[in-house]
C-alpha positions as CSV (number, residue, x, y, z in Angstrom):
1,M,120.6,121.5,189.5
2,G,120.7,121.2,185.8
3,I,122.3,123.6,183.3
4,H,120.1,125.7,181.1
5,H,121.0,127.8,178.1
6,I,118.7,130.1,176.2
7,S,118.0,129.7,172.4
8,H,117.8,133.0,170.6
9,G,115.3,132.4,167.8
10,S,116.5,129.7,165.4
11,T,120.2,130.6,165.8
12,T,122.1,127.4,166.7
13,L,125.6,126.1,166.2
14,E,125.6,122.4,165.7
15,S,128.7,120.9,167.2
16,I,130.4,117.9,168.8
17,L,130.9,117.8,172.5
18,A,134.4,116.3,172.9
19,I,135.6,115.5,176.4
20,D,138.9,114.1,177.7
21,I,139.7,113.0,181.3
22,G,143.3,113.7,182.1
23,T,145.5,113.0,185.1
24,S,145.0,116.4,186.7
25,S,142.2,118.0,184.7
26,L,139.2,117.4,182.4
27,K,139.3,119.2,179.0
28,A,136.2,119.7,176.9
29,A,135.4,121.5,173.7
30,F,132.6,122.3,171.2
31,I,133.9,121.5,167.7
32,G,131.6,122.7,165.0
33,L,130.6,121.0,161.8
34,D,133.1,123.2,160.0
35,F,135.8,121.2,161.9
36,K,136.9,124.2,164.0
37,Q,137.0,124.5,167.8
38,K,134.3,126.9,169.0
39,A,134.8,126.8,172.7
40,F,137.3,125.2,175.1
41,T,137.6,124.7,178.9
42,R,139.9,123.0,181.3
43,E,138.7,122.0,184.7
44,M,141.2,121.1,187.4
45,Y,140.8,118.4,190.2
46,S,143.0,116.6,192.7
47,A,143.7,112.9,192.7
48,D,142.0,111.1,195.6
49,T,139.8,108.2,196.4
50,N,136.7,110.1,195.1
51,I,138.2,111.1,191.8
52,A,135.4,109.6,189.7
53,H,133.0,112.0,191.4
54,Q,135.4,114.8,190.7
55,W,135.5,113.9,187.0
56,E,131.7,114.2,186.9
57,A,131.7,117.5,188.8
58,A,134.4,118.8,186.4
59,L,132.3,117.8,183.4
60,L,129.2,119.6,184.9
61,Q,131.3,122.8,185.4
62,G,133.0,122.4,182.1
63,I,129.8,122.1,180.0
64,Q,128.4,125.2,181.8
65,R,131.6,127.1,180.9
66,L,131.3,126.0,177.3
67,F,127.8,127.2,177.0
68,E,128.7,130.5,178.6
69,A,131.4,130.9,175.9
70,C,129.2,129.6,173.1
71,P,125.5,130.0,174.1
72,F,124.1,129.1,170.7
73,A,125.9,125.7,170.6
74,K,123.8,122.7,170.0
75,P,125.8,119.5,170.7
76,I,124.6,116.8,168.3
77,A,126.9,114.0,169.7
78,V,129.1,113.4,172.7
79,C,132.5,111.6,172.8
80,I,134.6,111.0,175.9
81,S,138.2,109.7,176.0
82,A,140.4,109.3,179.1
83,N,143.8,108.3,180.5
84,G,144.4,104.7,181.5
85,P,144.5,102.0,182.3
86,S,142.3,103.1,185.1
87,L,139.2,101.3,186.6
88,V,136.1,102.6,188.3
89,P,134.1,99.9,190.3
90,V,130.4,100.4,190.2
91,G,128.1,98.3,192.4
92,V,124.7,96.8,191.5
93,D,123.1,99.7,193.3
94,G,125.1,102.2,191.3
95,E,127.5,103.0,194.1
96,V,130.9,104.1,192.9
97,G,133.9,102.7,194.7
98,E,137.5,103.8,195.0
99,S,139.0,104.2,191.6
100,L,142.2,102.3,190.6
101,L,144.2,104.8,188.6
102,W,146.8,104.1,185.9
103,Y,149.7,105.3,188.1
104,D,148.5,103.4,191.1
105,R,151.1,100.9,192.2
106,R,148.5,98.7,194.0
107,T,148.7,95.8,191.4
108,V,149.2,92.1,191.1
109,T,151.7,91.3,188.4
110,I,152.1,88.0,186.6
111,E,155.3,87.7,184.5
112,G,154.8,87.5,180.8
113,E,151.2,88.8,180.9
114,K,150.4,91.8,178.7
115,S,147.1,93.1,180.2
116,F,147.3,96.7,181.4
117,F,144.0,96.4,183.3
118,L,144.0,93.0,185.1
119,P,146.9,93.8,187.5
120,H,144.7,96.6,188.9
121,A,141.5,94.4,188.9
122,A,143.4,91.5,190.5
123,F,144.5,93.7,193.4
124,F,141.0,94.9,193.9
125,A,139.6,91.4,193.9
126,R,142.3,90.2,196.4
127,D,142.6,93.2,198.8
128,C,139.1,94.8,198.6
129,S,137.2,91.5,198.4
130,E,133.9,92.8,200.0
131,Q,133.7,95.7,197.6
132,Y,134.7,93.5,194.7
133,E,131.9,91.1,195.4
134,R,129.4,94.0,195.4
135,T,130.8,95.4,192.1
136,R,128.7,94.9,189.0
137,F,131.1,96.5,186.5
138,L,134.7,97.6,186.4
139,F,134.7,100.5,183.9
140,S,137.5,102.4,182.3
141,A,137.3,106.0,183.1
142,Q,135.8,107.2,179.8
143,E,133.3,104.4,179.7
144,W,132.1,105.1,183.3
145,L,131.4,108.8,182.5
146,S,129.7,107.7,179.2
147,F,127.6,105.2,181.2
148,K,126.6,108.0,183.6
149,M,125.4,110.0,180.6
150,G,123.4,107.2,179.1
151,A,125.7,104.8,177.3
152,E,125.5,101.0,177.5
153,P,128.0,99.3,179.8
154,V,130.8,98.6,177.3
155,T,134.6,98.6,176.9
156,V,135.8,100.3,173.8
157,L,138.6,98.4,172.1
158,P,140.9,100.6,169.8
159,Q,141.2,97.6,167.4
160,S,141.1,93.8,167.7
161,G,144.9,93.6,168.3
162,Y,144.4,95.3,171.6
163,A,142.4,92.5,173.2
164,E,145.4,90.8,174.9
165,Y,146.4,94.2,176.3
166,Y,142.9,94.5,177.9
167,W,141.7,90.9,178.8
168,N,140.5,87.6,177.6
169,D,139.1,84.5,179.3
170,E,142.5,82.9,179.9
171,Q,144.0,86.0,181.4
172,C,141.0,86.6,183.7
173,A,141.3,83.1,185.0
174,L,145.0,83.5,185.6
175,F,144.5,86.8,187.5
176,G,141.5,85.5,189.4
177,V,139.1,88.2,188.0
178,D,135.5,87.5,187.1
179,R,135.2,88.5,183.4
180,A,131.5,89.1,183.9
181,K,132.5,92.2,185.9
182,L,134.3,93.6,182.8
183,P,131.9,95.2,180.3
184,P,131.9,93.6,176.8
185,F,134.1,94.9,174.0
186,V,132.8,97.2,171.2
187,G,134.8,98.8,168.4
188,M,136.2,102.3,168.7
189,G,134.0,104.8,166.9
190,E,130.7,102.9,167.5
191,I,127.6,104.6,168.9
192,I,127.4,103.1,172.4
193,G,124.2,104.8,173.6
194,A,122.4,108.1,173.8
195,V,122.1,110.9,176.4
196,S,119.5,109.9,178.9
197,K,116.6,112.1,180.2
198,E,118.4,112.6,183.5
199,A,121.7,113.4,181.9
200,A,120.0,115.8,179.5
201,R,118.5,117.7,182.4
202,R,121.7,117.6,184.5
203,Y,124.1,118.8,181.8
204,G,121.8,121.0,179.6
205,L,122.0,118.6,176.6
206,T,119.4,117.2,174.3
207,Q,117.9,113.8,175.3
208,G,118.7,111.1,172.7
209,V,121.9,112.7,171.4
210,P,124.3,109.8,170.5
211,I,127.3,108.9,172.5
212,V,130.3,107.7,170.6
213,G,132.9,105.3,172.1
214,A,136.5,106.6,172.2
215,G,139.7,104.8,172.9
216,P,142.4,105.7,175.5
217,D,143.8,109.2,175.4
218,F,147.1,108.4,173.7
219,I,145.3,106.7,170.8
220,M,142.9,109.7,170.5
221,A,145.9,112.1,170.5
222,L,147.5,110.1,167.7
223,I,144.3,110.4,165.7
224,G,143.9,114.1,166.5
225,V,147.3,115.2,165.2
226,G,147.2,112.8,162.2
227,A,149.9,110.4,163.4
228,I,148.0,107.6,161.7
229,E,150.4,107.3,158.7
230,T,153.8,105.8,158.7
231,G,156.5,108.1,160.0
232,V,154.3,110.8,161.6
233,V,155.2,111.5,165.2
234,C,153.1,112.8,168.0
235,D,154.5,114.4,171.2
236,R,151.7,114.1,173.7
237,A,152.8,116.7,176.3
238,G,150.8,117.3,179.3
239,T,151.2,116.3,183.0
240,S,152.9,113.2,181.6
241,E,154.5,113.0,178.2
242,G,154.6,110.3,175.5
243,I,156.4,110.5,172.1
244,N,154.8,108.1,169.6
245,I,155.6,107.2,166.0
246,C,153.4,105.4,163.6
247,T,155.5,102.7,161.9
248,D,155.4,99.3,160.1
249,H,155.6,95.8,161.5
250,E,159.3,95.2,160.6
251,T,160.5,98.3,162.5
252,A,158.2,97.6,165.5
253,V,159.4,94.0,166.1
254,R,163.0,95.3,166.3
255,A,162.3,98.1,168.8
256,V,164.3,97.9,172.1
257,G,163.7,100.1,175.2
258,L,160.4,101.5,173.8
259,R,156.7,100.5,174.2
260,V,155.3,98.8,171.1
261,L,151.6,98.5,170.6
262,P,149.2,98.0,167.7
263,H,148.0,101.1,165.9
264,I,144.4,101.7,165.0
265,K,145.0,100.3,161.5
266,D,145.8,96.6,160.9
267,G,149.5,96.2,159.9
268,L,150.6,99.5,161.5
269,W,152.2,99.8,164.9
270,N,152.7,102.5,167.5
271,I,156.2,102.8,169.0
272,G,156.3,105.0,172.1
273,G,158.6,106.4,174.7
274,V,157.0,107.6,178.0
275,I,158.0,110.3,180.4
276,P,155.6,109.7,183.4
277,R,156.5,113.1,185.1
278,S,157.0,115.8,182.5
279,G,154.6,118.7,183.0
280,A,154.1,117.5,186.5
281,L,157.7,118.5,187.3
282,F,156.9,122.1,186.4
283,D,153.6,122.0,188.2
284,D,155.4,120.8,191.3
285,F,157.8,123.8,191.0
286,L,155.0,126.2,190.7
287,K,153.2,124.8,193.8
288,K,156.4,124.7,195.8
289,N,157.1,128.4,195.1
290,S,153.4,129.5,195.3
291,Q,153.6,130.9,191.7
292,K,150.3,131.8,190.3
293,G,149.0,134.1,187.6
294,D,149.6,134.5,183.9
295,Y,151.5,131.4,182.6
296,S,153.4,133.3,179.9
297,E,154.6,135.9,182.4
298,I,155.7,133.2,184.9
299,L,157.7,131.5,182.1
300,R,159.2,134.7,181.0
301,G,160.5,135.4,184.5
302,I,161.8,131.9,184.9
303,M,163.7,132.0,181.6
304,A,165.3,135.3,182.5
305,D,167.1,133.6,185.4
306,E,169.1,130.8,184.0
307,Q,170.6,130.0,187.4
308,G,167.2,129.6,189.1
309,E,165.3,126.4,190.1
310,G,162.6,127.0,187.6
311,F,165.0,127.2,184.6
312,S,166.7,124.0,185.9
313,T,163.3,122.3,185.9
314,L,162.7,123.3,182.3
315,E,166.1,122.0,181.4
316,T,165.3,118.7,183.1
317,M,162.1,118.4,181.1
318,A,163.9,119.1,177.8
319,R,166.7,116.6,178.7
320,D,164.1,113.9,179.4
321,V,162.6,114.5,175.9
322,K,166.0,114.4,174.3
323,A,166.8,111.1,176.0
324,V,163.7,109.5,174.6
325,L,164.5,110.9,171.1
326,K,168.0,109.3,171.6
327,T,166.4,105.9,172.3
328,F,164.4,106.2,169.1
329,E,167.6,107.1,167.2
330,Q,169.3,104.0,168.6
331,N,166.4,102.0,167.1
332,G,167.0,103.5,163.7
333,L,164.2,106.1,164.0
334,S,165.7,109.6,163.7
335,I,162.9,112.0,164.7
336,K,163.3,115.5,163.3
337,E,159.7,116.8,163.6
338,M,156.9,116.2,166.1
339,R,153.3,117.2,166.1
340,V,152.5,118.4,169.6
341,S,149.3,117.6,171.5
342,G,148.5,118.8,175.0
343,G,148.8,121.7,177.4
344,Q,152.5,122.1,177.0
345,G,152.0,123.0,173.4
346,K,150.1,126.2,174.4
347,S,153.3,128.0,175.6
348,R,155.3,129.6,172.8
349,L,158.2,130.2,175.1
350,W,158.4,126.6,176.1
351,N,157.9,125.3,172.6
352,Q,160.9,127.4,171.4
353,M,163.1,126.3,174.3
354,K,162.1,122.7,173.7
355,A,162.9,122.9,170.0
356,D,166.3,124.5,170.8
357,R,167.3,121.9,173.4
358,T,166.1,118.8,171.5
359,G,167.0,119.9,168.0
360,C,163.5,118.9,166.9
361,I,160.9,120.8,164.9
362,L,157.7,121.2,166.8
363,V,154.4,121.6,164.9
364,I,151.5,123.1,166.8
365,P,148.0,122.3,165.6
366,E,145.0,124.8,165.8
367,I,143.3,122.2,168.1
368,V,146.3,121.6,170.3
369,D,144.5,119.1,172.5
370,G,144.8,116.2,170.2
371,E,142.5,113.9,172.3
372,L,139.6,116.3,171.7
373,A,140.3,116.5,167.9
374,G,140.5,112.7,167.9
375,D,137.2,112.4,169.7
376,A,135.7,114.7,167.0
377,A,137.2,112.7,164.2
378,L,135.6,109.5,165.5
379,T,132.3,111.3,166.0
380,F,132.2,112.9,162.6
381,T,132.8,109.5,161.0
382,A,130.2,107.8,163.2
383,L,127.6,110.4,162.2
384,G,128.4,110.1,158.5
385,Q,129.8,113.6,158.3
386,T,132.9,112.1,156.9
387,R,133.4,108.7,155.2
388,T,136.6,107.8,157.1
389,I,138.6,108.8,160.1
390,E,141.4,109.8,157.7
391,E,139.0,112.2,156.0
392,A,137.9,113.7,159.3
393,V,141.6,114.1,160.4
394,S,142.5,115.8,157.2
395,R,139.8,118.5,157.8
396,L,140.5,118.8,161.6
397,F,144.3,119.1,161.5
398,R,145.4,122.6,160.7
399,I,148.9,124.0,161.6
400,K,148.8,127.0,163.9
401,E,152.6,127.5,164.3
402,I,155.9,125.8,163.7
403,F,159.0,126.1,166.0
404,H,162.4,125.4,164.5
405,P,165.5,124.9,166.6
406,S,167.5,128.2,166.7
407,T,170.6,128.2,164.5
408,E,172.6,130.6,166.8
């Protein structure tokens, strides 16, 4: 059944519908043409073989909640980002197969190859051959959901330098993957289609609204917090965590023990340290101890018991961050301040503890989910609301709060 919202006279609030598919939840927001977030929702799901269908169900529920919170909203564009590298096989008949997720260890590796996606695709071709033969496209997560809403079958490339981290003809031949099953590349920030009649009915949107192509979540978070200039650092802290700094070529080529990838601008690079299980450690503790309720109250209780398991979990999370910062320092990159993106940034108690334990200043944006702000920045630029992504970021990024390490 589709979603319906009632228009009260001529009162409407034009906005961007920004969506991000995370490891454990889908986040969505209406961001108005004044560059401020008007409504936000987070919809949880569990990882299993039908997770692609859960993403769609979460989107349906999420859009409904957004309209409940902001009934006069009128989305004028949609932009979807997601974690990766993940792949969703879709058959010629539209059947969706078992997704291959970024943390899935079912891969085929070839030493020296840089592709993030082909190891997953090669496993699928080798071990799920019948389904592979029936597959028309292998989509990234965000491109599959965009396709379901009416976009063309495409793969959004952050910039040309990322091609070897996705795929090319030579790599596909090496991995034994049919490149025709991989949707063609388009540039990030391009309009890749429009909301279809069926999607408009299903989601309560306007048919024909443009869909803008977004990059992977870490790229979108960098854009969203403004880490697109040399020296600016993003701490993307959710279920997993990544600390990324925008830097020049000379610094990038010397980096050891860190992940080095092109940035969205030619000549700039992204150096990152990854903590695969960061917020997930805390979530595991909560589940193990059946702790539910107000997040702030739970944290307050945990922090009052410094001998408890919960406090020890937080200490482990902080140590992991400090260890990554140490690796940056060993590479000549002393990080004193980070702009936070993600769910962890919404806890004042944790932000202060993290600043204290790491000795690093934490800057919390008004739109703390940087992926959504990044989606909006691309979309404002694609629609001509801003001339450049940099201009959009300068209007979207506002500081909500700053946490300094305690001097006691």
